[in-house]
N, C-alpha and C positions, 0 to 999 in steps of 0.2 A: 762875127756880127750876130748879135742877139736877134731873136724873132720878135716881131711885133705881135699884138695882140690878134689882129686879123689873121695872120700866118698861122698862130698857133690854134685858133679855132677851125680854120680850114683843115689843118692836119688831124685835129679831134674828128671833123666830120668824116674825112677820109678813112681814119681809122675804124670808127663806128660802123660804116658800110662794110669794111672787110670782116668785122666781128659779126655782123649780122649775117652775111654770106656764110661764113664758117659755121655759125650756130644752126643755120638751116641745113648745111651739109651733114652736120653730126646727126641732126634730128632724122635726115633721110636714112643715114646708116642704121639708127635705132628702128626705124620702120621696117628696113629690110632684116634686121635681126629678129624682129617679131615675126616677120614672113617665114623664116626658117625655122624658127621655134614652132610656129603653128603646124607647119607641115611634119615635124617630128612628132608632134603630139597626135596628129592624125594618123601616124604609123605606127602608134601605140607606145611611144617612147614618153618617160617622165619629163616634163618640160619646166623649168623654173626660171620666172622671167626676172625675178631680183636675187641678186647673188651677193650677199652681205661682203665676202671675201674679195670679190672682185671690186666692188666699189672702194673698200678699204684700201686696197692696193693703188687704185687710181689716185685716191686723195693723198696717199704717202707719198706717190710720185710727184703730185702737183706741188707738194710742200718742199719736197727735196730739191726740186729743179728751180723753185722760185728765187729770183733774183731782185725782188723788191721793185718800186718802193712799197707796193702793198705786203703787207705783213702774211706770213703763211697761213695764219688762221682765217684771214680776210679771203686770201686766194681760194682756200679749201672750201670755204663757205660759199663763194660764187659757184665753183665747180659743183658743189653739192646741188645747188639749184638747177644748174644745166642738167646735170643727170637726172634730178627728180622729173623735170619737164619732159626729158626723152623718154624716161622709163614709163611716164603716162600715156607715151604715144603707143608703148608695147602693151601695157595693161594697167590700167588706172588701179591703183591700190586702195583699199579701205583699212585704216589703221584704229584700233580700239584703244581709247585711253581712259585713265582714271579720271573722270570729268568732275563738275561740268565744264563748260567753256572757259578759258582763261587760267586754268591750272597750270602748275609747273610741269605736270607730266605732259599736257598738251605742247608745251614749249620744247620739252625734251623730243617728243614724237616728230615735230616740224624741223628741229636741229637736225635730227638723225635721218629722217627721210625726204626733208625739203618740203616746199610748199605746195607742190603739185599733186599731194596725195589728198585724200577725204578723210580727215580725222572725225571719230566719231566717239562721242563722250558716252561712258557708263559710270553709274554712282558707286559700284564697288570694285574691288580688285577680283572678286569672285566672278563677277560678270565678264570682266575682260578676259579671263581665261577661257570662261564658257562660250563666249562669242567666237574667239579664234579657234577653239576646240570644234565647234560646230560649223565652221568654214563660213560662217556669216562676216567674218573680217580676215584680211589675209594676215595680219599681225597684231599684236598688242604690245602696250608700252606701260610698265608699272614700276614704281619706285622700289629700289631694294636696300639701300643704305643711305645714311646721311653722315657726312664727317664729324658733326658735332654730336648728334642725338643717337647714332648706331643704326641698328639693322631694322627694316619693316618687317616685323615679326610675321604679319599676315601673307606677305609675299612668299616667306620661306615656307610657311604652313602649305601653300596652295602648291608650291613646287614638289613638296613630297608625293602627293598622289597624282599630280596632273601628268598626263602623257606628252604635254608641251614641252619643247626644248627651248633653251636660251640660244637665240640666233645673233644676238648683238649685244652691246652696251653703249650707254650715252651718259656723259657727266655733265652736269649742268651746274654753274656757279649760282647761288641762291640769293637774291637780294629781296629782303621785305620791305613792304612800305604800308605804313599805316594810313587808311583812307576812311572818309565818311561823308554824309551829307554836310556836316558842319564845315565851317570855316577855319576852325582851330582846336587844338586838343581839349581846349576848355568846354565843358558841357558833355563830355563823352561820359555815358553811364555804364556802357558794356562794351566789352571787345571780344569779337568772334573770329576765330581762326582754327586751322587743323592743330591737334595737340603737339605735333612736332614743331610746328612753326611757333607756337606759344613758348614751347620749350627753348627754341633757338633764339628768342628775343627776351627772354626772362629779365636779364640784368637791365635792359633798356626800360622795360616795362616797370620794373621795381623802382627805378631812379625817376622816371618822367610820369607815370600814372600809377602810383601806389594805391592800393585799396579799391581800383576799378575791377568789376567782376569780369573774368576771363572764361568765355564760354567755347569749349571745344566742339568743332563741328566735322562732318565728313570730308570736307577740302576747302582750300582757301577761297576759291571761287564761289562755293557755297556761302561762305563768310561774307563775301562781297556782296552777293545777292541780299542775304539779310541785312546788311547795313544799308542797302539801298531802299529799303522799304520800311525801316524801323527807326523811329526818331530817337536821337541822342545814341545810337549805335555806330560802332567803328568795326572796321575789319583790318587784319594783317594779311596782305595777298601780294600779288605781282602787280606791277604797274599795267600790265595788260587787262587784268581783272578790273582796275579803276577804270580804264577806257570803256571796257564793255558795260559796266554797271553805271558809268557816268557819275563816279565819285570824286571827291576832291582829294588829292594827296596832301597829307598834313606832315608826313615825316619819310625820310627816304633811308633805306639802306640801315634799318634799325636792328639786324641781325648782330649777336653779341660776338661772333667770329667773322672777321672780314673774308677769311677764305672758306666760308660756309658751302658747301658743295654737296649735291645729292647725286648719287649714281642710279640709273634706271637700266632695266634690261627689256630686251626685245623678244617677244615670245612668238613662235612658229612652230611649225611642224617638220621642217626640213632639217637634214643633217648638213652642217655648214662645211665645206672643204677648207683646207688650210689656207691661209692667206699668201698669195704668190710672193717671193721676195721682191723688193722694190729694186728700182734702178740703181740704187747705191747700197743697199743694206742686202746681206746675204743670209742673216741670222734669223731662220724662221721662228724660233723660240721666243724672240722678243715681239712677234707680231700677233700671237694669238694667245688665248686663255682658255683654260677647261675648268668648270665647275662641277662639282662631285658631291653627294650626300652620303655619308657613311655612318654605321653603328657598328658598336662593338659590345662586347661582354663587359660588365662592370667588374674588372680585375685589375690588380696592379700592372702598371706597365701598358695597358691596352692602348691607350692613345699614343704612346711612344711608338709602339709597334706599328699603328697606322701610318704615322709621320715619317719613320725611319726611311721608307723606299723613296720618298720625295727627295730627302737630302743626297741619298746613296746614288741616285740617278742624275744628280747635279741639277736639279730644278729649284725654282724658287717659288715658295708658297706665299701668295699675296694676300690671302685672307683666311680666316677660320672663325667660324661662329658655331655656339652650341645651342641646341633647343631641347627641351624634354621631349623624349619619345612618345609618351602617351600610351605606350604598350607595356610599361612595366617601371616599377617604383625605382626611381634614381638612375634610369637608363636614359641615355641622351643619343641625339643625332648630331652630327658634325657637318656643317656646310663648309667646303673648303675649296678655295680658288688657286690654281697654279698656272705657271707660265707655260706655253706651248700648246700644241694641237695635239688631239687624241692620236692622230696618224704618225706623229714624230715618235721614232724608236724609244727614245729616254722616257716619254710621257706613257707611251704603251706598255713600256716595261714596268714603271713604277705602279700603273693602275693595276697591272695584272698581280703585283705583289700585295697591294693594298686589299685587293678582292679577296686573296687567300687568308688575310688577317681578320677582315670585316665579318660582321654577322650578316649585313646587308650591304650592297654598295649600288648607288644609282649615279649614272653620268647625266647631269643636267644640261651639258651642252659644251662643245668646243666652238669657238667663235672669235672673230676679230677683236682685238682691243680698240677701245674708243681712240679715235683718230684725233678729235677735236676736244 
């Protein structure tokens, strides 16, 4: 016999009470964890309230044991917010991001840390690095590459000299919106956006708004701000920016590539441990990523010598980028991502061999792969 509406609502109310009770029990445990950690800190031990590898393992387990009807991604998102709220009871965190308010970088920070952190905008990538290095913020979030337009060169340049480490990563599907004070695209005289966004929407702009001036600015949120105060101006930005600056959405999802995705990195000072194997997966190489920067002499076979240990140790290289070294004519730096944590024997062996071949090698970080 099927349940009637009243029975179903009563059942939902009962479940809500159970969920609320369990959430507060979890929060109580988080407070007790904080007390243990504070006592360890008073005893002179190094204490880390945020453990990226622990959170990644929790989220992977949530997704593996999920039976629906909620999707794995939605279930993990809910647990991310639960963990964020509980961590805030232990230690409220301040997260620096490339601002202003309403940027995709802020959205990436909230996706990774949840909404119980305090996100603080800064106008340049340099400032984000500096604030974390000075301990003014716990972590920083900056873009590092886009699936359509490639790497963010400034971020790579900062990683070369900065003592900060990559503690995590987050990928964000990027949808661009055209917005303005105007009610339609007729009358638009100028379009503001970040140069990467202008490039990602080039075909749409050429087709729909040919000949309209395109003005690159530091961020899409800044573009939205300018469009909100300048007559006849439009911006390409996120729908969140349209809400913040009270602009009309004139066109949605105008990016040329439907799978347009940007990868962001989490900057911090800690060395992140390897991600514990999930309840169903035992292969640790698949859970973490190691990023490094290497240079070599400009001679035949130099790059091959650098990369050979990766293949010989059975590792997968997921990314390689080159940048001029600025220290010698036609000398280059190579940024490389490989599967696995630095503590894994195969990774440690490969890195030891690479270091013997490289003029300079710098480990940028070993950290959990993006879960969502």
